[in-house]
C-alpha positions as CSV (number, residue, x, y, z in Angstrom):
1,M,-10.1,-5.6,-6.4
2,I,-6.5,-4.4,-6.5
3,D,-4.5,-4.7,-3.2
4,I,-1.9,-1.9,-3.3
5,H,-0.2,-2.8,0.0
6,C,0.7,-6.4,0.7
7,H,3.8,-8.2,2.0
8,I,3.3,-11.3,-0.2
9,L,6.8,-11.9,-1.4
10,P,8.6,-14.7,0.5
11,G,11.8,-14.3,2.5
12,I,12.4,-10.6,1.8
13,D,10.9,-8.9,4.9
14,D,8.4,-9.8,7.6
15,G,5.9,-11.4,5.2
16,P,5.8,-15.1,4.4
17,G,9.0,-17.0,5.2
18,N,8.8,-19.3,2.2
19,M,7.3,-19.6,-1.3
20,Q,4.7,-22.2,-0.1
21,D,3.2,-19.7,2.3
22,A,3.3,-17.0,-0.3
23,V,1.3,-19.2,-2.7
24,K,-1.2,-19.8,0.1
25,M,-1.6,-16.0,0.6
26,A,-2.2,-15.7,-3.1
27,R,-5.0,-18.3,-3.0
28,L,-6.6,-16.5,-0.1
29,A,-6.5,-13.2,-2.0
30,V,-8.0,-14.6,-5.1
31,K,-10.8,-16.4,-3.2
32,D,-11.5,-13.0,-1.5
33,G,-11.9,-11.3,-4.9
34,V,-8.5,-9.7,-5.5
35,H,-7.1,-10.0,-9.0
36,T,-3.9,-7.9,-8.6
37,V,-1.6,-7.4,-5.7
38,I,1.2,-4.9,-5.5
39,A,4.0,-6.4,-3.5
40,T,5.3,-3.9,-1.0
41,P,8.3,-5.1,1.1
42,H,9.6,-2.8,3.8
43,C,12.4,-0.6,2.5
44,F,14.9,1.8,4.1
45,D,13.4,1.2,7.6
46,G,16.6,0.3,9.3
47,V,15.7,-3.4,9.4
48,Y,14.9,-4.3,5.8
49,N,16.7,-2.7,2.9
50,C,15.2,-4.5,-0.1
51,Q,16.6,-3.3,-3.5
52,D,14.4,-2.6,-6.4
53,Y,16.0,-5.3,-8.6
54,D,15.5,-7.9,-5.9
55,I,11.8,-7.0,-5.6
56,I,11.3,-7.0,-9.4
57,G,13.1,-10.3,-9.9
58,L,11.2,-12.0,-7.1
59,C,7.9,-10.8,-8.6
60,E,8.8,-12.3,-11.9
61,E,9.6,-15.6,-10.2
62,F,6.4,-15.5,-8.1
63,N,4.2,-14.8,-11.1
64,A,5.7,-17.7,-13.0
65,I,4.9,-20.0,-10.1
66,L,1.3,-18.6,-9.8
67,E,0.8,-19.3,-13.5
68,T,2.0,-22.9,-13.0
69,E,-0.4,-23.3,-10.1
70,N,-3.3,-21.8,-12.1
71,I,-3.8,-19.1,-9.6
72,A,-5.4,-16.1,-11.2
73,L,-3.4,-13.4,-9.5
74,V,-0.9,-10.8,-10.9
75,V,1.7,-9.6,-8.5
76,L,3.4,-6.3,-9.4
77,P,6.5,-4.8,-7.8
78,G,6.4,-2.0,-5.3
79,A,7.6,-1.1,-1.9
80,E,6.6,0.4,1.5
81,V,9.3,3.0,1.8
82,R,10.1,4.5,5.2
83,F,10.1,8.3,5.3
84,T,13.7,9.5,5.9
85,P,15.5,12.8,5.1
86,E,17.2,10.9,2.2
87,L,13.9,10.1,0.5
88,I,14.2,12.7,-2.2
89,L,17.7,11.4,-3.1
90,A,16.5,7.8,-3.1
91,V,13.7,8.8,-5.6
92,E,16.2,10.8,-7.8
93,Q,18.5,7.8,-7.9
94,G,15.7,5.4,-8.7
95,R,16.2,3.4,-5.5
96,A,12.7,4.1,-4.1
97,L,10.5,1.7,-6.0
98,T,7.1,3.2,-6.9
99,L,3.9,1.2,-6.8
100,A,3.9,-1.2,-9.8
101,N,7.2,0.5,-10.8
102,S,5.1,3.0,-12.7
103,Y,6.8,6.2,-11.4
104,S,3.4,7.5,-10.4
105,F,2.7,6.5,-6.8
106,L,5.1,6.1,-3.9
107,L,3.8,4.3,-0.8
108,V,5.5,5.9,2.2
109,E,5.4,4.8,5.8
110,L,5.8,7.5,8.4
111,P,7.9,6.9,11.5
112,E,6.2,7.0,14.9
113,F,7.7,10.5,15.4
114,F,8.3,13.0,12.6
115,I,8.4,16.7,11.8
116,P,5.1,17.4,9.9
117,E,6.6,20.4,8.1
118,A,9.5,18.3,6.7
119,V,7.1,15.6,5.5
120,A,4.8,18.2,3.9
121,G,7.7,19.8,2.1
122,I,8.8,16.5,0.6
123,V,5.3,15.7,-0.4
124,R,5.2,19.0,-2.3
125,L,8.6,18.5,-3.9
126,L,7.6,15.0,-5.2
127,W,4.3,16.3,-6.4
128,E,6.2,18.7,-8.6
129,T,8.0,15.7,-10.2
130,E,4.6,14.0,-10.8
131,I,5.1,11.5,-8.0
132,R,2.1,11.2,-5.7
133,I,2.8,10.2,-2.1
134,I,0.4,7.6,-0.6
135,L,0.7,7.5,3.2
136,A,0.6,3.9,4.4
137,H,-1.9,3.3,7.2
138,P,-1.8,6.8,8.8
139,E,-4.8,5.8,11.0
140,R,-2.3,3.7,12.9
141,N,0.4,6.3,13.4
142,S,0.7,7.5,17.0
143,M,1.4,11.1,16.2
144,I,-1.6,11.3,13.9
145,L,-3.8,9.5,16.3
146,G,-2.9,12.1,18.9
147,N,-3.5,15.0,16.5
148,S,-5.4,14.4,13.3
149,D,-4.7,18.0,12.2
150,I,-1.2,16.8,11.3
151,L,-2.7,14.5,8.7
152,R,-4.9,17.3,7.3
153,R,-1.7,19.3,6.7
154,L,-0.1,16.5,4.8
155,I,-3.2,15.9,2.7
156,D,-3.3,19.7,2.0
157,A,0.3,19.3,0.7
158,G,-0.8,16.7,-1.7
159,A,-0.6,13.4,0.2
160,E,-3.1,10.6,-0.4
161,V,-4.0,7.9,2.2
162,Q,-4.1,4.2,2.3
163,L,-6.3,2.7,5.0
164,T,-5.8,-0.9,6.3
165,G,-8.8,-3.2,6.1
166,D,-8.3,-4.5,9.6
167,S,-8.4,-0.9,10.9
168,L,-11.9,-0.4,9.4
169,L,-13.0,-3.7,11.0
170,G,-11.8,-2.7,14.4
171,N,-9.3,-5.4,14.6
172,L,-6.5,-3.0,15.4
173,G,-8.2,-1.0,18.0
174,K,-11.1,1.5,18.4
175,E,-9.1,4.7,17.8
176,P,-7.6,3.5,14.4
177,Q,-11.1,2.4,13.5
178,K,-12.6,5.8,14.3
179,L,-10.0,7.7,12.4
180,A,-10.3,5.3,9.4
181,R,-14.0,5.9,9.2
182,R,-13.5,9.7,9.5
183,L,-11.0,9.6,6.7
184,L,-13.4,7.8,4.5
185,Q,-15.9,10.6,5.0
186,M,-13.4,13.3,4.2
187,D,-13.0,14.5,0.6
188,V,-9.5,13.1,0.2
189,P,-7.9,10.5,-2.2
190,C,-8.2,7.3,-0.3
191,Y,-7.3,3.6,-1.0
192,L,-8.1,0.5,1.0
193,A,-5.5,-2.3,1.3
194,S,-4.9,-5.4,3.3
195,D,-1.3,-4.8,4.5
196,G,-1.3,-8.6,4.5
197,H,1.7,-10.4,6.0
198,G,0.7,-14.1,6.3
199,V,-1.8,-16.9,6.1
200,R,-2.8,-17.0,9.8
201,L,-2.5,-13.4,11.1
202,R,-2.8,-10.3,9.0
203,K,-4.3,-12.1,6.0
204,P,-4.4,-10.5,2.5
205,L,-8.2,-10.0,2.6
206,L,-10.3,-7.0,1.6
207,A,-13.9,-8.1,1.0
208,K,-15.2,-7.6,4.6
209,A,-13.4,-4.3,5.0
210,L,-14.9,-3.1,1.7
211,K,-18.3,-4.0,2.9
212,A,-17.7,-2.1,6.1
213,A,-16.5,0.9,4.1
214,G,-19.7,0.8,2.1
215,K,-21.7,1.3,5.3
216,V,-19.8,4.5,5.9
217,I,-19.7,6.0,2.4
218,G,-22.2,4.0,0.4
219,K,-21.8,1.4,-2.3
220,Q,-21.4,3.9,-5.1
221,R,-18.0,5.0,-3.9
222,I,-16.4,1.9,-2.6
223,A,-15.0,0.7,-5.9
224,E,-12.6,3.7,-5.9
225,L,-11.0,2.4,-2.7
226,V,-9.7,-0.8,-4.3
227,D,-8.9,0.3,-7.9
228,I,-5.9,2.5,-8.2
229,N,-6.3,2.3,-12.0
230,L,-9.5,4.3,-11.9
231,N,-9.2,7.2,-14.4
232,V,-5.4,7.2,-13.8
233,M,-3.6,4.2,-15.2
234,P,-3.6,2.9,-18.8
235,Q,-5.5,-0.2,-19.6
236,N,-2.3,-2.2,-20.1
237,F,-1.1,-1.1,-16.6
238,A,-0.1,-4.6,-15.5
239,V,2.0,-5.3,-18.5
240,L,3.7,-1.9,-18.4
241,A,4.5,-2.3,-14.7
242,I,6.3,-5.6,-15.2
243,N,8.2,-4.4,-18.3
């Protein structure tokens, strides 16, 4: 499995506070069946302002430690970018780090309150530059929970969705679970990720959630939820992303 949304890098946002805990998270992920994690620190959210070079450098350091510890996990650079009016400019300037630094997918977190038309417009503009927006955990957004038609409009504009494993398992409430299940049943590009943050709470685990997804959409389709490479990325994706 590939986990496209995980706060696994130490000391850079609200993920693990030190390298020791980051390594423990890596062990948990591997034991659960994950072979690749895209590290997605919070960016441009008013609290954390991680720079692309900091994230890429920390990924290189972390991968070297994982190799020394014989942990079979590849950690690729990425970011969870908060939607702001300056998002287009940040993309143009190269400050908004795409998933795996591939210039293909941008993981965007919506604020609790936003103007749907503005978001849809930016989704369309980025689509024209061949960047696909993946909305981080929309099933947990208060506006979307109050009116799921908003999400439909964003999807129609070209947005894809990332669901959190804990949402599917009901660990984040009944309403997010209902919406997550409904999104699985819709004909939209959808990915499953852990949004892992630590070794005790919000762990970087996917297996149970993937099994739960299989009960909703069947085993034939669940692989698509945890493999962003599927029919999109080149075979040497991991190598290209680091270099």
